[in-house]
C-alpha positions as CSV (number, residue, x, y, z in Angstrom):
1,X,49.2,44.9,-34.3
2,X,49.0,47.7,-32.6
3,X,48.0,46.9,-28.7
4,X,45.9,49.7,-26.6
5,X,46.4,49.9,-23.3
6,X,43.4,51.2,-21.4
7,X,44.9,53.1,-17.9
8,X,41.5,52.0,-16.3
9,X,42.8,48.7,-16.7
10,X,46.2,49.4,-15.3
11,X,44.9,50.8,-12.2
12,X,42.7,48.1,-11.5
13,X,46.0,45.8,-12.3
14,X,47.8,47.8,-9.4
15,X,45.1,47.8,-7.1
16,X,44.7,44.6,-7.4
17,X,48.7,43.8,-6.5
18,X,48.4,46.5,-3.7
19,X,45.3,44.4,-2.1
20,X,47.0,41.3,-2.4
21,X,50.3,42.6,-0.6
22,X,47.9,44.3,2.0
23,X,46.2,41.1,2.4
24,X,49.2,38.9,2.7
25,X,50.7,41.4,4.9
26,X,47.5,41.5,7.3
27,X,47.0,37.7,7.7
28,X,51.0,37.4,8.5
29,X,50.4,40.6,11.3
30,X,47.4,38.3,12.8
31,X,49.4,35.2,12.8
32,X,52.0,37.2,14.9
33,X,49.5,38.9,17.2
34,X,48.1,34.9,17.6
35,X,51.5,34.2,19.0
36,X,52.4,34.5,22.8
37,X,54.3,37.7,23.9
38,X,57.4,35.8,24.8
39,X,57.5,34.9,20.9
40,X,55.9,38.5,20.1
41,X,59.5,40.4,20.3
42,X,60.4,42.9,17.4
43,X,61.5,41.8,14.0
44,X,63.2,43.2,11.5
45,X,61.3,43.4,8.2
46,X,61.4,39.8,6.3
47,X,62.6,41.9,2.8
48,X,63.1,38.6,1.0
49,X,59.6,37.5,1.3
50,X,58.0,40.4,0.6
51,X,60.0,40.4,-2.6
52,X,59.7,37.0,-3.6
53,X,55.9,37.8,-3.2
54,X,55.7,41.1,-5.4
55,X,57.9,38.9,-7.9
56,X,55.5,36.0,-7.9
57,X,52.4,38.7,-8.1
58,X,54.0,40.6,-11.3
59,X,54.9,37.3,-13.3
60,X,51.5,36.3,-12.7
61,X,50.5,39.2,-14.1
62,X,52.2,38.7,-16.9
63,X,51.5,35.7,-17.7
64,X,47.9,36.9,-17.7
65,X,48.8,39.6,-20.2
66,X,50.2,36.6,-22.7
67,X,47.9,33.9,-22.6
68,X,44.3,35.3,-21.5
69,X,42.4,37.6,-23.6
70,X,42.0,41.2,-22.5
71,X,38.1,40.8,-21.6
72,X,39.0,37.8,-19.1
73,X,41.8,39.5,-17.8
74,X,39.9,42.6,-16.7
75,X,37.5,40.2,-15.1
76,X,40.2,38.1,-13.2
77,X,41.4,41.5,-12.1
78,X,38.4,42.7,-10.9
79,X,37.4,39.7,-8.8
80,X,41.0,39.7,-7.3
81,X,40.6,43.3,-6.5
82,X,36.8,42.5,-4.7
83,X,38.4,39.0,-3.2
84,X,41.4,41.1,-1.9
85,X,39.6,44.1,-0.3
86,X,36.9,41.2,1.3
87,X,39.7,39.3,2.9
88,X,41.8,42.3,4.6
89,X,38.6,43.7,5.8
90,X,37.7,39.9,6.9
91,X,41.3,40.0,8.7
92,X,41.0,43.0,10.3
93,X,37.8,42.1,11.8
94,X,39.2,39.1,13.2
95,X,42.1,41.2,14.5
96,X,39.6,43.4,16.1
97,X,37.8,40.8,17.7
98,X,41.3,39.0,19.1
99,X,42.3,42.8,20.4
100,X,38.9,43.1,22.5
101,X,39.2,39.5,23.6
102,X,42.7,40.4,25.2
103,X,41.6,43.7,26.5
104,X,38.6,42.2,27.9
105,X,41.0,39.1,29.8
106,X,43.6,41.8,31.1
107,X,40.7,43.9,32.5
108,X,39.0,40.7,34.1
109,X,42.4,39.9,35.6
110,X,43.2,43.3,36.8
111,X,39.5,43.0,38.8
112,X,40.4,39.6,40.5
113,X,43.8,41.2,41.7
114,X,41.8,44.0,42.9
115,X,39.2,41.7,44.5
116,X,41.7,39.3,46.0
117,X,43.9,43.2,47.8
118,X,40.9,43.9,48.9
119,X,40.2,40.3,50.9
120,X,43.9,40.4,52.1
121,X,43.7,44.1,53.4
122,X,40.2,43.0,54.9
123,X,41.9,39.7,56.3
124,X,44.8,41.9,57.4
125,X,42.0,44.0,59.7
126,X,41.0,41.0,61.0
127,X,44.0,41.1,63.4
128,X,43.1,44.3,64.7
129,X,41.1,45.5,67.5
130,X,38.6,47.2,65.3
131,X,35.0,47.3,65.5
132,X,32.9,45.0,63.1
133,X,30.1,46.5,61.0
134,X,26.7,44.3,60.5
135,X,28.3,42.6,57.5
136,X,31.1,40.8,59.2
137,X,34.2,43.4,58.0
138,X,36.1,45.6,60.2
139,X,35.5,49.7,60.7
140,X,39.0,51.7,60.6
141,X,38.4,52.3,64.4
142,X,37.8,50.7,67.4
143,X,37.1,51.7,71.1
144,X,36.8,49.5,74.1
145,X,35.7,50.7,77.6
146,X,37.0,49.1,80.5
147,X,36.8,49.9,84.5
148,X,40.0,51.7,84.3
149,X,40.8,52.5,80.9
150,X,40.1,53.2,77.6
151,X,41.6,52.0,74.6
152,X,41.0,53.6,71.2
153,X,42.8,52.7,67.5
154,X,42.4,53.5,64.3
155,X,44.0,51.8,61.0
156,X,43.9,52.7,57.3
157,X,46.3,50.9,55.0
158,X,47.5,52.3,52.1
159,X,47.7,50.3,48.5
160,X,48.4,46.8,49.0
161,X,48.8,44.8,51.9
162,X,51.9,45.5,54.4
163,X,53.2,44.4,57.7
164,X,51.4,47.2,60.4
165,X,49.9,46.1,63.3
166,X,48.6,46.6,66.8
167,X,46.2,44.7,69.5
168,X,45.7,44.6,73.1
169,X,44.3,41.7,75.2
170,X,42.4,42.0,78.2
171,X,44.6,39.3,80.6
172,X,42.5,39.4,84.0
173,X,40.4,42.6,84.1
174,X,43.6,44.2,85.4
175,X,46.4,43.6,83.3
176,X,46.5,44.2,79.8
177,X,48.8,42.7,77.2
178,X,49.7,45.8,74.3
179,X,52.0,45.3,71.1
180,X,52.3,47.4,68.3
181,X,54.3,46.2,65.3
182,X,56.0,47.3,61.9
183,X,57.2,44.5,59.7
184,X,59.6,45.9,57.0
185,X,58.6,46.0,53.9
186,X,55.2,45.3,52.4
187,X,53.6,42.9,50.2
188,X,53.1,38.9,51.4
189,X,56.1,38.2,52.9
190,X,55.4,41.4,55.4
191,X,51.7,40.0,55.6
192,X,52.7,36.9,56.7
193,X,55.1,37.7,59.1
194,X,52.6,40.1,60.6
195,X,50.3,37.2,60.9
196,X,52.9,35.1,62.5
197,X,53.6,37.7,65.4
198,X,49.6,38.6,66.0
199,X,49.2,34.6,66.4
200,X,52.0,34.1,68.6
201,X,51.3,37.3,70.7
202,X,48.0,35.8,71.2
203,X,48.9,32.4,72.3
204,X,51.9,33.8,74.3
205,X,49.5,35.6,76.1
206,X,45.9,33.2,76.6
207,X,46.8,31.6,79.8
208,X,49.0,34.4,81.6
209,X,49.3,34.9,85.0
210,X,50.4,37.7,86.9
211,X,53.6,35.8,88.6
212,X,56.9,36.9,88.3
213,X,57.9,34.5,85.4
214,X,54.5,36.1,83.6
215,X,56.2,39.8,84.2
216,X,59.3,38.7,82.3
217,X,57.5,40.0,78.8
218,X,61.1,40.2,77.4
219,X,60.6,36.4,76.4
220,X,58.2,36.8,74.5
221,X,60.4,39.4,72.6
222,X,63.2,36.6,72.1
223,X,60.8,34.5,70.7
224,X,59.5,36.5,68.6
225,X,63.5,37.1,67.4
226,X,63.8,33.4,67.3
227,X,61.1,33.2,64.8
228,X,62.0,36.0,62.7
229,X,65.5,34.6,62.4
230,X,64.3,31.4,61.5
231,X,62.1,32.2,58.8
232,X,64.8,34.2,56.6
233,X,62.9,36.7,54.9
234,X,65.2,38.2,53.1
235,X,65.5,41.8,54.9
236,X,62.5,41.3,56.6
237,X,62.5,42.2,60.5
238,X,59.8,43.2,62.7
239,X,60.3,46.2,64.8
240,X,57.7,46.7,67.7
241,X,56.6,47.8,71.0
242,X,55.6,45.4,73.8
243,X,53.5,46.5,77.1
244,X,52.3,44.9,80.1
245,X,49.6,47.6,81.6
246,X,48.2,47.5,84.7
247,X,45.2,49.3,84.7
248,X,44.6,49.8,88.7
249,X,48.5,51.4,89.3
250,X,49.3,53.0,85.8
251,X,52.2,50.7,85.5
252,X,53.1,50.2,82.0
253,X,56.2,47.8,81.6
254,X,57.5,48.2,78.3
255,X,60.0,46.2,76.1
256,X,60.5,46.7,72.8
257,X,62.6,45.4,69.5
258,X,64.2,48.3,67.4
259,X,61.1,50.6,68.4
260,X,62.0,52.3,71.2
261,X,59.5,55.8,70.9
262,X,56.3,56.1,72.5
263,X,54.4,59.2,73.3
264,X,52.3,60.5,76.5
265,X,49.8,62.8,76.6
266,X,50.2,64.6,79.8
267,X,47.1,66.5,80.5
268,X,48.3,68.4,83.7
269,X,50.7,69.9,81.6
270,X,48.9,69.9,78.5
271,X,51.4,68.8,75.8
272,X,52.5,65.6,74.5
273,X,56.0,64.0,75.9
274,X,58.5,61.6,73.5
275,X,60.0,59.4,75.7
276,X,63.1,56.9,74.3
277,X,63.6,53.7,75.7
278,X,66.2,51.3,76.1
279,X,67.6,50.9,72.7
280,X,67.7,47.1,71.2
281,X,67.8,45.7,67.6
282,X,64.5,45.0,65.8
283,X,63.2,41.0,65.9
284,X,64.9,39.0,62.9
285,X,68.4,41.1,62.5
286,X,70.6,39.3,65.3
287,X,70.4,35.9,66.7
288,X,69.1,35.7,70.4
289,X,72.8,34.9,71.5
290,X,74.1,38.2,69.6
291,X,71.5,40.0,71.0
292,X,71.9,39.1,74.8
293,X,76.1,39.8,74.4
294,X,74.8,43.7,73.3
295,X,72.5,44.0,76.6
296,X,69.6,41.9,75.7
297,X,65.8,43.1,75.2
298,X,65.4,45.5,78.3
299,X,61.9,46.1,80.4
300,X,61.0,49.5,81.5
301,X,58.5,50.9,83.9
302,X,56.6,54.0,83.4
303,X,53.4,55.1,85.2
304,X,50.5,56.8,83.6
305,X,48.7,59.4,85.7
306,X,45.0,59.9,85.7
307,X,43.8,61.3,82.6
308,X,47.2,60.7,80.4
309,X,47.5,58.7,77.3
310,X,49.7,56.9,76.0
311,X,50.3,56.5,72.2
312,X,51.7,54.4,69.7
313,X,51.8,54.8,66.2
314,X,53.5,53.8,63.3
315,X,55.9,56.2,61.3
316,X,53.1,56.3,58.4
317,X,51.5,59.6,60.0
318,X,54.6,61.2,60.7
319,X,55.8,60.1,57.4
320,X,53.0,61.1,55.4
321,X,53.7,62.9,52.0
322,X,52.2,65.6,49.9
323,X,53.5,66.9,47.2
324,X,51.3,69.5,45.9
325,X,51.5,73.1,48.6
326,X,55.3,73.2,49.1
327,X,57.2,70.3,47.0
328,X,57.6,66.7,48.2
329,X,57.4,67.2,51.8
330,X,56.3,64.8,55.1
331,X,53.9,65.9,57.9
332,X,57.2,65.5,60.4
333,X,57.3,64.8,63.8
334,X,57.1,68.2,64.7
335,X,53.9,69.1,63.0
336,X,52.3,65.7,64.3
337,X,53.2,67.0,68.2
338,X,51.6,70.4,67.1
339,X,48.4,68.8,66.3
340,X,48.5,66.7,69.3
341,X,49.3,69.7,71.6
342,X,46.3,71.7,69.8
343,X,43.7,69.2,70.6
344,X,44.7,68.9,74.5
345,X,44.8,72.7,75.0
346,X,41.4,73.1,72.4
347,X,43.1,75.4,70.5
348,X,43.4,76.5,66.4
349,X,45.9,75.0,64.3
350,X,46.4,76.0,60.9
351,X,48.6,73.3,58.4
352,X,49.6,75.8,55.5
353,X,46.1,76.8,53.6
354,X,44.3,73.9,56.1
355,X,42.2,75.8,59.4
356,X,41.3,73.4,61.8
357,X,39.3,74.2,65.2
358,X,39.8,72.3,68.0
359,X,37.8,74.1,70.7
360,X,35.0,71.9,71.1
361,X,37.1,68.7,71.6
362,X,37.4,67.1,75.0
363,X,41.4,65.8,74.9
364,X,40.7,62.5,74.9
365,X,42.4,59.5,73.3
366,X,39.4,59.4,70.6
367,X,39.7,63.0,70.1
368,X,43.9,63.0,69.5
369,X,44.0,60.1,67.2
370,X,40.9,61.8,64.9
371,X,42.6,64.8,64.7
372,X,45.7,63.4,63.4
373,X,43.9,61.2,61.1
374,X,41.7,64.1,59.7
375,X,44.7,66.5,59.4
376,X,47.1,63.9,57.2
377,X,44.0,63.0,55.2
378,X,43.5,67.0,54.5
379,X,47.2,67.5,54.0
380,X,47.1,65.1,51.2
381,X,43.9,66.4,49.5
382,X,44.2,69.4,47.0
383,X,41.4,70.9,44.8
384,X,42.8,72.9,41.8
385,X,41.5,74.5,38.6
386,X,41.5,70.9,36.8
387,X,39.4,68.8,38.8
388,X,36.3,67.4,37.9
389,X,33.2,65.6,38.9
390,X,35.2,62.6,37.9
391,X,37.8,63.3,40.6
392,X,36.9,61.6,43.8
393,X,38.3,60.8,47.1
394,X,37.7,58.0,49.3
395,X,36.8,59.1,53.0
396,X,36.2,57.0,56.3
397,X,32.2,58.7,57.1
398,X,33.9,58.7,61.2
399,X,36.6,60.7,59.5
400,X,33.8,63.2,57.8
401,X,31.8,63.5,61.1
402,X,35.3,65.1,62.8
403,X,35.9,67.2,59.7
404,X,32.6,68.6,59.7
405,X,33.0,69.4,63.4
406,X,36.4,70.7,63.1
407,X,37.7,71.6,59.4
408,X,37.1,75.1,58.7
409,X,37.3,75.0,55.2
410,X,34.7,71.6,55.1
411,X,32.6,73.5,52.7
412,X,35.2,74.1,49.9
413,X,37.1,70.8,50.6
414,X,34.4,68.4,51.2
415,X,30.6,69.6,50.7
416,X,30.4,67.7,47.2
417,X,29.7,64.2,48.3
418,X,28.2,60.8,46.9
419,X,28.0,57.1,48.7
420,X,30.0,54.2,47.0
421,X,27.6,51.4,46.2
422,X,29.2,48.5,47.9
423,X,30.8,50.3,51.4
424,X,28.5,51.8,53.8
425,X,31.8,53.1,55.9
426,X,32.8,55.3,53.4
427,X,31.7,57.7,51.3
428,X,33.6,60.0,48.7
429,X,34.2,63.3,48.2
430,X,33.9,64.3,44.6
431,X,35.8,67.2,43.0
432,X,39.2,66.7,44.7
433,X,41.9,65.3,44.4
434,X,44.4,63.5,46.8
435,X,48.4,62.2,46.7
436,X,48.3,58.3,47.4
437,X,48.9,57.3,50.7
438,X,52.5,56.4,51.5
439,X,52.1,53.9,54.4
440,X,49.8,52.3,56.5
441,X,48.2,54.8,59.6
442,X,48.1,52.6,62.8
443,X,47.6,54.1,65.8
444,X,46.3,53.4,69.5
445,X,45.7,54.8,72.1
446,X,45.5,54.2,75.7
447,X,43.7,56.3,78.2
448,X,43.6,56.0,81.9
449,X,40.4,57.1,84.0
């Protein structure tokens, strides 16, 4: 008897076989996706498994042809095809749900990490002498007026927490203890060491008296060195400048550990002068006995004249980087000095295509520091043909107020703004991009009246 095979029937059989294979493959992929990431490694395809499955299905098809009538075979084939398609769709939907849940979990984890980072940075600012807002959070700047001097500081953290720190403490209305510290590296170890230094600074000078022993501030430097050496953070050390300031005489008693450069704005000569203190190792590099054998931590006294400004800043300002205008360049020490001199002389200053007019400045510590911070900010900002309204740069409102007065291209760079919903001390410049801030900006100025 001649057997006539309908091509449609053959097509249904092939589709059923392919569908079943697809279902099995989808189930296997789903099982792999549900395993832990450590077990989800790249594996070579299991060829023997696929050949076995295909052979079983082929054998089942042959048996169907031999034992079951043609009309039932057609019904069974169609049923297998429908069930297979439904199975594949179900597996795909389950896998999509699993992927969505994974992505949601990753986003939640990233949000928690960002919140922890934000809280860590806010906690770090608690140790700095910055003004406090109505919500209890610290602003980026702080100003303190006394009978004989004005203290002004500014801090802007880079991404992540770090060890940059400065502080001053009123000891008796006349003397002030001042510190500027830069812990090597970033992250939690640097922040923990910074907190230790800040705590010891406050405790050491809490009961300070203007006696012979009180003037020996090098003892505090040795204590920091012993602490850092005892903690044993690998590759971590604290470079800092300690100062005891007599606000009546203007005498500045310095003792440094690996940070021997200070800057004085001489208002009579209208220029900034860099002074090098005696060289000494940073805290944590050598044991105190070794430091003493090499000359020890020495104290040097410099007098700050009336109207002059002492500037203590971390290397973040000089090492600020921009890759937009002339390749990967730093702001550099020379430009920092030029900006300060321009403020003191109340003149214009050009930084590439950026133009600042300081003719209305008064030459105060706040003017000098804000000019540096604002120039550094715009040094990293740029606008090109690819910017959109979704590109935005966070800006401290104090920076915006200074730029509005002294930045001649304010309308071009800064005129498009919006307010962030969760922070009243910041605003956004929109249609603007910036090169990521390389390091913390920590600057403290002391202006003698």
